[in-house]
C-alpha positions in Angstrom: 23.5 -0.8 11.8 20.5 -2.8 10.4 22.4 -3.6 7.1 23.8 -6.9 6.1 27.7 -7.0 4.7 26.5 -6.4 1.1 24.3 -3.6 2.1 26.9 -1.9 4.3 29.3 -1.8 1.1 26.5 -0.5 -1.2 27.5 3.0 -2.3 23.7 3.7 -2.6 23.2 2.9 0.9 24.1 6.4 2.4 24.9 10.0 1.6 26.8 12.8 3.0 24.9 15.1 5.7 26.3 17.7 8.1 26.8 16.4 11.7 23.6 17.7 13.1 21.3 16.4 10.0 23.1 13.1 10.1 22.2 12.7 13.8 18.5 13.7 13.2 18.2 11.2 10.3 19.8 8.3 12.3 17.3 9.0 15.1 14.6 9.2 12.6 13.7 12.8 13.2 14.2 13.7 9.6 14.1 11.6 6.3 13.7 12.3 2.5 11.1 11.8 -0.1 11.7 10.1 -3.5 12.2 13.6 -4.6 15.1 14.1 -2.3 13.1 16.8 -0.3 13.4 16.6 3.5 10.4 15.3 5.6 10.5 16.5 9.3 9.0 14.6 12.1 6.2 16.3 14.1 8.3 15.8 17.1 10.8 18.3 16.1 8.8 20.7 13.9 8.8 23.5 16.3 12.7 23.4 16.9 13.5 23.6 13.0 15.2 27.1 13.5 17.4 25.9 16.4 18.2 22.8 14.3 19.0 24.6 11.0 16.5 22.8 8.8 14.7 24.5 6.2 11.7 23.0 4.2 13.9 23.4 1.0 16.6 20.9 2.4 17.0 18.3 -0.3 19.5 15.8 -1.4 20.1 14.6 -5.0 19.2 10.9 -4.9 20.0 7.7 -7.0 17.5 5.0 -7.6 19.3 2.9 -5.0 19.3 5.7 -2.6 15.6 5.7 -3.0 15.1 2.2 -2.2 17.1 2.5 1.1 15.1 5.7 2.1 11.8 3.7 1.7 13.0 1.3 4.4 14.1 4.4 6.5 10.8 6.1 6.0 8.9 2.7 7.2 11.3 1.4 9.9 13.1 4.5 11.4 11.3 7.8 10.7 8.8 8.9 13.3 
């Protein structure tokens, strides 16, 4: 929602997650390191089993993904 038109069309600005992980990502409860490994917010750490999040959850990222995720970690994740 914060993206300009060019960023909205950039194939590196997004990746496919299952619906529950996508919602957690959008709300800033999870994000990803440059390595693609999930980072979980302390706000939901005790709910991991219910949310189906394993510490081994990872995404394969492009260099472009990494740039967008840096913004997500700084501006959305909490």
